[in-house]
N, C-alpha and C positions, 0 to 999 in steps of 0.2 A: 940377773934373771936365771942364770944357770943353777944357782943354789935353790931358788924358789921352785924351779922345775923338778929338781931332785927331791925336794920335800913333798911336792904334790904327788910325784910318782910313787913315793913310799907309802902313801895313804891308800885307802880303799875307794876313794873317789875315782870315777872313770870317765867323766866328761868335764872338760874345762873350757871356759868361754873367755876369749879375749875381748875386752870392752874398752872403748867403743870405736866403731868406724863412723866417721862423718864425711861430709862432702863440701867442696868449695867450688863455686862456679864463677870463673873469672874470664871475661872476654870470650864467653861461649865455650870454654874448655873446662871439663869436669876433672877435678883433682880429688883423689881419695886420700883421706887423712886418718891417722890413728891417734886419737886424742890430740888433734891439732898438728901432728907431725906427718910429713910425707913418708910413705913406706920405705923409699930408698935411704932415708936418713936413720932408720932403725938399725940395730946391731946386725952386722953381716953374719953373725953366728946364729941369728934367730931361727932360720930353717933347721939347722942342726939341733938346736936346743928343743924345738918343738917336736922334731922327729923322735928324739929320745923320750920325750914326755909321752908320746903316743905309744911307745912300747911295742912296736911292731903290729899295731892294730888293736891292742887290748884296751887302749884308752883313746878317746876322741877329743879333738880340739876344734872348737867352733869360733866364729867371729860374730860378735854382736853388732848389729847396725842400729844406730839410734842412741838411746839413753835419754836422760832428762833434758827437756827443751829440744827434742829432736824432730819436732813436727816439720821444721823447714828442710831437714835432710830428706824426708820422704816427699816433700813438695818438689825438691830439686830432682830427685830420682824420677818422679812422674813427668816432669817437664822435659827432661833430657831423653826420655824413652827407656822403658824397662829392659827390653832386649839389649840395647846398647850398654846400659849400666851393668847388666849381668856379664856381658862379654868383657867389659873393662875390668870388672871385679875379678873375674876368673883369670884373666891374663896377668894382672898386676899384683893380685893378692892370693887368691885361693890356690892357684897352681904353684906359684913359687914357694909358698909356705906349706904346701901339701895339707891344707886344712880339710876337715871332714864335714863342713857344713856351716850354716849361718843361723843366727838368732835375730829375730826382728823385734826390736824393743821400741815401739812407738810411744813417746811420752809428750805431753803438751808443753808449750813454751812457758806456761805459768798457770797458777790457779789450782782449783780443787776438782771434785768429781765431775762437775758440769763441763769443765775444760777437757778432762780425760775423755768423756763421752763424745764431745764435739770433735776432738782430734781423730778418734776412731771412725766416726761417721764420715768425716772429710777424707780420710786417707785409707779407709777400709779396703776400697777397691785396689789401691796401690799395694797393700799388704797381700791380698789374694793373688793379684797378677804377678807380683814379684816372687811369691812362694811358688807358683805354678811354673814360671819361666825358669827359676833356679833349678827346680826339680826336673824340668825337661832337659836341661843341660847336664845336670848332675843327679841322675836318678837314684844313685846309691847313697847320696849324702843325706845328712840330717837337716831339717828345717824346723826350728821351734819359734814360738811367739812368746812374748813376756808381758801380758797385760796384768793390771791389778785385778783383784778378785771381783769387784763390782762390775768391771767391764766384761769379765768372763761371764758373770751371771746374767747381765742384761743384754749383751750383744752376741757372744759366742754360744752360750748354752741355749738361748732362745732363738738363735739363728735368725736374728732380725735382718730384714732386707737393708742393703746398703746402696747409696748412690753409686752408680757406675757398675753395679752388679745385677744380675738377674735375680739373685736370691741373697741369702746370708753368707757370712764369711766361710762357715764350715761346709756348706753345700757347694760353694764356689771353688773350694780347694779339694773337693772329692775327685778321685781319679776315675777314669773310665773302667778300671778294673774293680772298683768298689771299695778301695781304701781311701786314705786321705793324704795329701801332700804335706800336711803339717804332722810331724812326728809326735810332738807333745806341746802342751802349753805350760810355761813356767808361771804358775798362778801366784802373783805377788801378794803376800799376806801381811805386809808391813806398811807403815806410813799410810798412804791413801788406800791401801788394800787391807788394812787391819779390820778384823771382824768385830763388830760391836758386841761387847760382853765377853769376847774371847772364846765363845763356843764354836770353834772351828769345825769340829766333827759334824755337828748338826747342820751348820751352814753348808759344808761340803755336800752332804747328802741332799738337802732340800733345795739349795740354790744352784748347784753345779751338776751333780750326778743325775738326780731324778729328771730334770728337764731334758737331758740328752738321751735318756733311754728310749723314748718313742721316736727319736730322730736317728737311731743307729744306722738304719739302711740308707737314709737320705744323706747322712753326713759321711758315711764310710768309717764310723768310729764304733766298732762293736762293743768295746769295753771302756766306757767313759772314764772310769777311775784310773785305768792305765794311762789315759791321755792327759789327765789333770795332775801335774806335778807341783806339790806345794813348794813355795819359795819363801824362805825366811831371811831376816837380817838381824844377826845377833845384837848389833849396836843400834837398832832402830829405837824409836820413841813411841811406846815404852820398849825397853830391851826385851829380846826374845832369847832366853837362856837355852843352854843345851837341853836341860830337862824339859823346858816348855816345848821345844821343837820335838823332842822325843815323844812326849806324851800326846802331842797333837797328831803325830803320825800313827801312833797306836790307836788313838781315838777315832781317827778317820776310818781306818780299816775295820775297827770294831763296829762303828756306826753303820757302815755300808755293807757289812757282812751278809745281810739278808737281801741285799739288792743285787741284781744281775749286772753289776757295773764293773766287775773285775777287781783288781787289787792294786794298790799303789806300787809303782815300779821304780820310783826314785824320789829324790828330794833335792832341791837346789838351795844353796846358801850364797848370799851376797854380803860381803865380798871376801876375797882371800885374806886381806890384811886384818879382818875382824876375827878370823879363826886361826891365824898363822901360828900363834903361840901354843895352841892346843889342837892342831890339825889332826893328829892321830886319834886323840880322844873323840873329836867331833866325828870323824869318819867312822870309827868303830860304833859310837852311840847311834848314829843315823842308820848304819847297816843293821844293827841289832833291832832297832825299832821297826824297820821295814819288814824284817823277818818274823816279828813277834806274832 
């Protein structure tokens, strides 16, 4: 992992996410796991490696909770109590590893879009309450969510009311100071989040940015495009090449230039091993596209 961290630090990427944290509940005791392994079983050098990767605060390292077939993880977190979970997470993982925040990646146990929607409707309140509690304990940390594009369009952008909440996800995470406890959404645009026809720029404006504009004060998100971070997967089906991602970023900014929605502030790529051989080229290309 030391070599990987050095390679990442040499690129222009500035946020890295460790995926994934899961949970196991045995005899009433909650155990936190990283890809099935207990955290004490990980390399004792991990805190040192991550600290070097952070570069004295110039780069951030987050921990993603969930992943594919993670609905049960959020069900367990809900059943054990969100404050207790955040306290345990802080004591056993966040503080020892000196992490900079969390990503909440709720994904269904199986199925297609209907199952994605059902998972978010069932666990949307858990996402909101977990976001708010984490930010209460760690106000300077980052919290991101990673839904697929149709979930963003139908549930986040339209601020649809959720069971267990008085309103939608984004109004439920709005702070008393008028901002939002979610720093950004990683909008998954691959696999189940792929845009039909591939016209991502038009989709972004019409289905994501425009619906959020009239809700800016209500959600605490003044510039929706800043908040909506495109997320690509180079080896998805169909593949998303470097040029495809580059042109998509340029297209989104151009399409939304006349809208008071801000400007893209970042892009996410899943996952490291898919860009490892060309990480410098990928980081440079994405940086240039965002500045275009």
